[in-house]
Structures are given as C-alpha cells and as structure tokens.
PDB file as gemmi writes it, atoms N, CA and C in Angstrom:
CRYST1    1.000    1.000    1.000  90.00  90.00  90.00 P 1                      
ATOM      1  N   MET A   1      40.090  14.609  66.611  1.00  0.00           N  
ATOM      2  CA  MET A   1      40.481  14.885  65.231  1.00  0.00           C  
ATOM      3  C   MET A   1      39.481  15.884  64.650  1.00  0.00           C  
ATOM      4  N   THR A   2      39.979  16.913  63.993  1.00  0.00           N  
ATOM      5  CA  THR A   2      39.082  17.894  63.397  1.00  0.00           C  
ATOM      6  C   THR A   2      38.539  17.388  62.076  1.00  0.00           C  
ATOM      7  N   LYS A   3      37.553  18.092  61.543  1.00  0.00           N  
ATOM      8  CA  LYS A   3      36.914  17.642  60.313  1.00  0.00           C  
ATOM      9  C   LYS A   3      37.833  17.773  59.108  1.00  0.00           C  
ATOM     10  N   PHE A   4      38.659  18.812  59.048  1.00  0.00           N  
ATOM     11  CA  PHE A   4      39.502  19.008  57.872  1.00  0.00           C  
ATOM     12  C   PHE A   4      40.481  17.852  57.657  1.00  0.00           C  
ATOM     13  N   PRO A   5      41.297  17.457  58.648  1.00  0.00           N  
ATOM     14  CA  PRO A   5      42.199  16.327  58.411  1.00  0.00           C  
ATOM     15  C   PRO A   5      41.453  15.024  58.123  1.00  0.00           C  
ATOM     16  N   ARG A   6      40.303  14.845  58.745  1.00  0.00           N  
ATOM     17  CA  ARG A   6      39.525  13.631  58.498  1.00  0.00           C  
ATOM     18  C   ARG A   6      39.083  13.580  57.035  1.00  0.00           C  
ATOM     19  N   ARG A   7      38.613  14.698  56.517  1.00  0.00           N  
ATOM     20  CA  ARG A   7      38.203  14.758  55.112  1.00  0.00           C  
ATOM     21  C   ARG A   7      39.403  14.560  54.199  1.00  0.00           C  
ATOM     22  N   LEU A   8      40.515  15.109  54.574  1.00  0.00           N  
ATOM     23  CA  LEU A   8      41.728  14.960  53.773  1.00  0.00           C  
ATOM     24  C   LEU A   8      42.142  13.493  53.703  1.00  0.00           C  
ATOM     25  N   VAL A   9      42.072  12.804  54.830  1.00  0.00           N  
ATOM     26  CA  VAL A   9      42.426  11.385  54.872  1.00  0.00           C  
ATOM     27  C   VAL A   9      41.443  10.571  54.034  1.00  0.00           C  
ATOM     28  N   LEU A  10      40.151  10.880  54.143  1.00  0.00           N  
ATOM     29  CA  LEU A  10      39.147  10.160  53.356  1.00  0.00           C  
ATOM     30  C   LEU A  10      39.335  10.419  51.864  1.00  0.00           C  
ATOM     31  N   GLY A  11      39.663  11.649  51.499  1.00  0.00           N  
ATOM     32  CA  GLY A  11      39.911  11.978  50.097  1.00  0.00           C  
ATOM     33  C   GLY A  11      41.127  11.251  49.565  1.00  0.00           C  
ATOM     34  N   ALA A  12      42.171  11.186  50.368  1.00  0.00           N  
ATOM     35  CA  ALA A  12      43.386  10.476  49.954  1.00  0.00           C  
ATOM     36  C   ALA A  12      43.111   8.981  49.790  1.00  0.00           C  
ATOM     37  N   ALA A  13      42.299   8.428  50.670  1.00  0.00           N  
ATOM     38  CA  ALA A  13      41.961   7.006  50.562  1.00  0.00           C  
ATOM     39  C   ALA A  13      41.139   6.738  49.297  1.00  0.00           C  
ATOM     40  N   ALA A  14      40.222   7.630  48.982  1.00  0.00           N  
ATOM     41  CA  ALA A  14      39.414   7.468  47.769  1.00  0.00           C  
ATOM     42  C   ALA A  14      40.288   7.573  46.523  1.00  0.00           C  
ATOM     43  N   THR A  15      41.222   8.503  46.532  1.00  0.00           N  
ATOM     44  CA  THR A  15      42.135   8.661  45.399  1.00  0.00           C  
ATOM     45  C   THR A  15      43.001   7.419  45.228  1.00  0.00           C  
ATOM     46  N   ALA A  16      43.505   6.883  46.320  1.00  0.00           N  
ATOM     47  CA  ALA A  16      44.330   5.678  46.249  1.00  0.00           C  
ATOM     48  C   ALA A  16      43.531   4.500  45.704  1.00  0.00           C  
ATOM     49  N   ALA A  17      42.264   4.399  46.097  1.00  0.00           N  
ATOM     50  CA  ALA A  17      41.427   3.309  45.598  1.00  0.00           C  
ATOM     51  C   ALA A  17      41.204   3.433  44.098  1.00  0.00           C  
ATOM     52  N   MET A  18      40.989   4.659  43.626  1.00  0.00           N  
ATOM     53  CA  MET A  18      40.796   4.867  42.181  1.00  0.00           C  
ATOM     54  C   MET A  18      42.060   4.530  41.412  1.00  0.00           C  
ATOM     55  N   LEU A  19      43.196   4.968  41.921  1.00  0.00           N  
ATOM     56  CA  LEU A  19      44.450   4.710  41.217  1.00  0.00           C  
ATOM     57  C   LEU A  19      44.800   3.222  41.212  1.00  0.00           C  
ATOM     58  N   ALA A  20      44.396   2.506  42.238  1.00  0.00           N  
ATOM     59  CA  ALA A  20      44.651   1.062  42.274  1.00  0.00           C  
ATOM     60  C   ALA A  20      43.803   0.332  41.234  1.00  0.00           C  
ATOM     61  N   ALA A  21      42.656   0.905  40.880  1.00  0.00           N  
ATOM     62  CA  ALA A  21      41.764   0.264  39.915  1.00  0.00           C  
ATOM     63  C   ALA A  21      42.149   0.564  38.469  1.00  0.00           C  
ATOM     64  N   VAL A  22      42.985   1.553  38.233  1.00  0.00           N  
ATOM     65  CA  VAL A  22      43.325   1.974  36.862  1.00  0.00           C  
ATOM     66  C   VAL A  22      43.957   0.852  36.036  1.00  0.00           C  
ATOM     67  N   PRO A  23      44.945   0.086  36.525  1.00  0.00           N  
ATOM     68  CA  PRO A  23      45.525  -0.966  35.683  1.00  0.00           C  
ATOM     69  C   PRO A  23      44.502  -2.004  35.234  1.00  0.00           C  
ATOM     70  N   ALA A  24      43.583  -2.374  36.104  1.00  0.00           N  
ATOM     71  CA  ALA A  24      42.566  -3.356  35.731  1.00  0.00           C  
ATOM     72  C   ALA A  24      41.626  -2.789  34.679  1.00  0.00           C  
ATOM     73  N   MET A  25      41.309  -1.521  34.782  1.00  0.00           N  
ATOM     74  CA  MET A  25      40.406  -0.900  33.815  1.00  0.00           C  
ATOM     75  C   MET A  25      41.080  -0.698  32.465  1.00  0.00           C  
ATOM     76  N   ALA A  26      42.375  -0.510  32.454  1.00  0.00           N  
ATOM     77  CA  ALA A  26      43.091  -0.256  31.206  1.00  0.00           C  
ATOM     78  C   ALA A  26      43.093  -1.490  30.300  1.00  0.00           C  
ATOM     79  N   GLN A  27      42.922  -2.677  30.856  1.00  0.00           N  
ATOM     80  CA  GLN A  27      42.924  -3.890  30.062  1.00  0.00           C  
ATOM     81  C   GLN A  27      41.606  -4.084  29.318  1.00  0.00           C  
ATOM     82  N   ALA A  28      40.536  -3.516  29.810  1.00  0.00           N  
ATOM     83  CA  ALA A  28      39.230  -3.662  29.166  1.00  0.00           C  
ATOM     84  C   ALA A  28      39.101  -2.656  28.031  1.00  0.00           C  
ATOM     85  N   LYS A  29      37.976  -2.722  27.308  1.00  0.00           N  
ATOM     86  CA  LYS A  29      37.753  -1.718  26.281  1.00  0.00           C  
ATOM     87  C   LYS A  29      37.443  -0.375  26.929  1.00  0.00           C  
ATOM     88  N   LYS A  30      37.037   0.604  26.163  1.00  0.00           N  
ATOM     89  CA  LYS A  30      36.846   1.970  26.650  1.00  0.00           C  
ATOM     90  C   LYS A  30      36.013   1.995  27.932  1.00  0.00           C  
ATOM     91  N   GLU A  31      36.586   2.477  29.003  1.00  0.00           N  
ATOM     92  CA  GLU A  31      35.929   2.533  30.303  1.00  0.00           C  
ATOM     93  C   GLU A  31      35.673   3.980  30.691  1.00  0.00           C  
ATOM     94  N   VAL A  32      34.647   4.181  31.493  1.00  0.00           N  
ATOM     95  CA  VAL A  32      34.299   5.508  31.995  1.00  0.00           C  
ATOM     96  C   VAL A  32      34.600   5.532  33.487  1.00  0.00           C  
ATOM     97  N   LEU A  33      35.371   6.521  33.919  1.00  0.00           N  
ATOM     98  CA  LEU A  33      35.727   6.694  35.325  1.00  0.00           C  
ATOM     99  C   LEU A  33      35.021   7.942  35.827  1.00  0.00           C  
ATOM    100  N   GLY A  34      34.266   7.828  36.910  1.00  0.00           N  
ATOM    101  CA  GLY A  34      33.525   8.970  37.440  1.00  0.00           C  
ATOM    102  C   GLY A  34      33.833   9.210  38.901  1.00  0.00           C  
ATOM    103  N   VAL A  35      33.721  10.458  39.282  1.00  0.00           N  
ATOM    104  CA  VAL A  35      33.925  10.854  40.669  1.00  0.00           C  
ATOM    105  C   VAL A  35      32.783  11.777  41.059  1.00  0.00           C  
ATOM    106  N   ALA A  36      32.141  11.530  42.176  1.00  0.00           N  
ATOM    107  CA  ALA A  36      31.079  12.400  42.675  1.00  0.00           C  
ATOM    108  C   ALA A  36      31.643  13.278  43.778  1.00  0.00           C  
ATOM    109  N   MET A  37      31.518  14.584  43.574  1.00  0.00           N  
ATOM    110  CA  MET A  37      32.013  15.545  44.564  1.00  0.00           C  
ATOM    111  C   MET A  37      30.964  16.628  44.751  1.00  0.00           C  
ATOM    112  N   PRO A  38      30.912  17.247  45.947  1.00  0.00           N  
ATOM    113  CA  PRO A  38      29.986  18.361  46.142  1.00  0.00           C  
ATOM    114  C   PRO A  38      30.412  19.564  45.299  1.00  0.00           C  
ATOM    115  N   ALA A  39      29.515  20.500  45.152  1.00  0.00           N  
ATOM    116  CA  ALA A  39      29.811  21.713  44.392  1.00  0.00           C  
ATOM    117  C   ALA A  39      30.954  22.494  45.049  1.00  0.00           C  
ATOM    118  N   ALA A  40      31.665  23.240  44.245  1.00  0.00           N  
ATOM    119  CA  ALA A  40      32.823  23.996  44.735  1.00  0.00           C  
ATOM    120  C   ALA A  40      32.378  25.333  45.314  1.00  0.00           C  
ATOM    121  N   THR A  41      31.639  25.289  46.424  1.00  0.00           N  
ATOM    122  CA  THR A  41      31.156  26.515  47.052  1.00  0.00           C  
ATOM    123  C   THR A  41      32.095  27.003  48.153  1.00  0.00           C  
ATOM    124  N   HIS A  42      33.124  26.256  48.437  1.00  0.00           N  
ATOM    125  CA  HIS A  42      34.105  26.628  49.461  1.00  0.00           C  
ATOM    126  C   HIS A  42      35.483  26.457  48.838  1.00  0.00           C  
ATOM    127  N   SER A  43      36.436  27.215  49.298  1.00  0.00           N  
ATOM    128  CA  SER A  43      37.763  27.164  48.673  1.00  0.00           C  
ATOM    129  C   SER A  43      38.389  25.774  48.745  1.00  0.00           C  
ATOM    130  N   PHE A  44      38.102  25.018  49.814  1.00  0.00           N  
ATOM    131  CA  PHE A  44      38.649  23.669  49.909  1.00  0.00           C  
ATOM    132  C   PHE A  44      38.120  22.799  48.779  1.00  0.00           C  
ATOM    133  N   MET A  45      36.806  22.844  48.548  1.00  0.00           N  
ATOM    134  CA  MET A  45      36.211  22.031  47.490  1.00  0.00           C  
ATOM    135  C   MET A  45      36.620  22.540  46.114  1.00  0.00           C  
ATOM    136  N   ALA A  46      36.791  23.843  45.970  1.00  0.00           N  
ATOM    137  CA  ALA A  46      37.255  24.372  44.685  1.00  0.00           C  
ATOM    138  C   ALA A  46      38.628  23.800  44.356  1.00  0.00           C  
ATOM    139  N   GLY A  47      39.498  23.699  45.347  1.00  0.00           N  
ATOM    140  CA  GLY A  47      40.808  23.094  45.149  1.00  0.00           C  
ATOM    141  C   GLY A  47      40.708  21.618  44.828  1.00  0.00           C  
ATOM    142  N   ALA A  48      39.818  20.916  45.502  1.00  0.00           N  
ATOM    143  CA  ALA A  48      39.642  19.490  45.243  1.00  0.00           C  
ATOM    144  C   ALA A  48      39.124  19.258  43.823  1.00  0.00           C  
ATOM    145  N   VAL A  49      38.182  20.093  43.374  1.00  0.00           N  
ATOM    146  CA  VAL A  49      37.653  19.964  42.019  1.00  0.00           C  
ATOM    147  C   VAL A  49      38.755  20.252  41.001  1.00  0.00           C  
ATOM    148  N   TYR A  50      39.561  21.284  41.259  1.00  0.00           N  
ATOM    149  CA  TYR A  50      40.657  21.621  40.345  1.00  0.00           C  
ATOM    150  C   TYR A  50      41.621  20.442  40.198  1.00  0.00           C  
ATOM    151  N   TRP A  51      42.048  19.860  41.320  1.00  0.00           N  
ATOM    152  CA  TRP A  51      43.011  18.768  41.261  1.00  0.00           C  
ATOM    153  C   TRP A  51      42.389  17.492  40.704  1.00  0.00           C  
ATOM    154  N   ALA A  52      41.096  17.294  40.898  1.00  0.00           N  
ATOM    155  CA  ALA A  52      40.428  16.146  40.281  1.00  0.00           C  
ATOM    156  C   ALA A  52      40.452  16.284  38.758  1.00  0.00           C  
ATOM    157  N   ASN A  53      40.238  17.504  38.256  1.00  0.00           N  
ATOM    158  CA  ASN A  53      40.299  17.731  36.809  1.00  0.00           C  
ATOM    159  C   ASN A  53      41.719  17.543  36.272  1.00  0.00           C  
ATOM    160  N   GLU A  54      42.717  17.957  37.038  1.00  0.00           N  
ATOM    161  CA  GLU A  54      44.106  17.751  36.626  1.00  0.00           C  
ATOM    162  C   GLU A  54      44.439  16.258  36.584  1.00  0.00           C  
ATOM    163  N   ALA A  55      43.980  15.516  37.580  1.00  0.00           N  
ATOM    164  CA  ALA A  55      44.210  14.066  37.611  1.00  0.00           C  
ATOM    165  C   ALA A  55      43.516  13.400  36.430  1.00  0.00           C  
ATOM    166  N   LYS A  56      42.338  13.883  36.077  1.00  0.00           N  
ATOM    167  CA  LYS A  56      41.604  13.354  34.923  1.00  0.00           C  
ATOM    168  C   LYS A  56      42.420  13.525  33.648  1.00  0.00           C  
ATOM    169  N   LYS A  57      42.990  14.697  33.466  1.00  0.00           N  
ATOM    170  CA  LYS A  57      43.809  14.952  32.270  1.00  0.00           C  
ATOM    171  C   LYS A  57      45.010  14.000  32.230  1.00  0.00           C  
ATOM    172  N   ASP A  58      45.677  13.837  33.372  1.00  0.00           N  
ATOM    173  CA  ASP A  58      46.845  12.955  33.427  1.00  0.00           C  
ATOM    174  C   ASP A  58      46.463  11.498  33.152  1.00  0.00           C  
ATOM    175  N   LEU A  59      45.344  11.044  33.729  1.00  0.00           N  
ATOM    176  CA  LEU A  59      44.905   9.670  33.510  1.00  0.00           C  
ATOM    177  C   LEU A  59      44.520   9.435  32.056  1.00  0.00           C  
ATOM    178  N   GLU A  60      43.868  10.405  31.425  1.00  0.00           N  
ATOM    179  CA  GLU A  60      43.478  10.249  30.028  1.00  0.00           C  
ATOM    180  C   GLU A  60      44.698  10.211  29.105  1.00  0.00           C  
ATOM    181  N   LYS A  61      45.743  10.975  29.446  1.00  0.00           N  
ATOM    182  CA  LYS A  61      46.990  10.940  28.651  1.00  0.00           C  
ATOM    183  C   LYS A  61      47.671   9.580  28.792  1.00  0.00           C  
ATOM    184  N   ALA A  62      47.769   9.098  30.019  1.00  0.00           N  
ATOM    185  CA  ALA A  62      48.490   7.858  30.276  1.00  0.00           C  
ATOM    186  C   ALA A  62      47.716   6.613  29.841  1.00  0.00           C  
ATOM    187  N   ASN A  63      46.395   6.689  29.851  1.00  0.00           N  
ATOM    188  CA  ASN A  63      45.541   5.535  29.539  1.00  0.00           C  
ATOM    189  C   ASN A  63      44.487   5.936  28.517  1.00  0.00           C  
ATOM    190  N   PRO A  64      44.747   5.722  27.248  1.00  0.00           N  
ATOM    191  CA  PRO A  64      43.780   6.141  26.228  1.00  0.00           C  
ATOM    192  C   PRO A  64      42.457   5.381  26.289  1.00  0.00           C  
ATOM    193  N   ASN A  65      42.383   4.295  27.040  1.00  0.00           N  
ATOM    194  CA  ASN A  65      41.142   3.526  27.145  1.00  0.00           C  
ATOM    195  C   ASN A  65      40.211   4.050  28.224  1.00  0.00           C  
ATOM    196  N   ILE A  66      40.593   5.118  28.895  1.00  0.00           N  
ATOM    197  CA  ILE A  66      39.770   5.681  29.970  1.00  0.00           C  
ATOM    198  C   ILE A  66      39.173   6.998  29.498  1.00  0.00           C  
ATOM    199  N   ARG A  67      37.906   7.152  29.789  1.00  0.00           N  
ATOM    200  CA  ARG A  67      37.231   8.404  29.456  1.00  0.00           C  
ATOM    201  C   ARG A  67      36.755   9.030  30.735  1.00  0.00           C  
TER     202      ARG A  67                                                      
END                                                                             
C-alpha cells in the first residue's frame, strides 16, 4: 500500500470519528472542536486544510453550540 491511500484512509477515519462525536457535543453547552493538521506546504495538505475549513463552516451552521 502506498503512503497516499494510507493517509487518505486515516484522514477519512479521523473525519468519521469527529462526525460521530458531534451529536454528543451538541447536547452540552458551547463546545470547542479542534483539529491538528500539518502546514499546507504541499498541494495535498492545502486541499485537506481547505476542506477542513469548509467542514467547520457547515458544522457551525448546523450546530450553533460548536465553536
């Protein structure tokens, strides 16, 4: 297995874990959700950072208790 698909699978698993935690967090008071990612020095990471920011916007719209 090459590194790119492995990273893609790990990223998808991390995203699924975060999305599974959203309903539980929405029941509490204002919660902070954070993601640690490397700097966008490569086009792959630049894309990942872009989509993470898009997901953040969508989550904040759908769940006003998440920051």
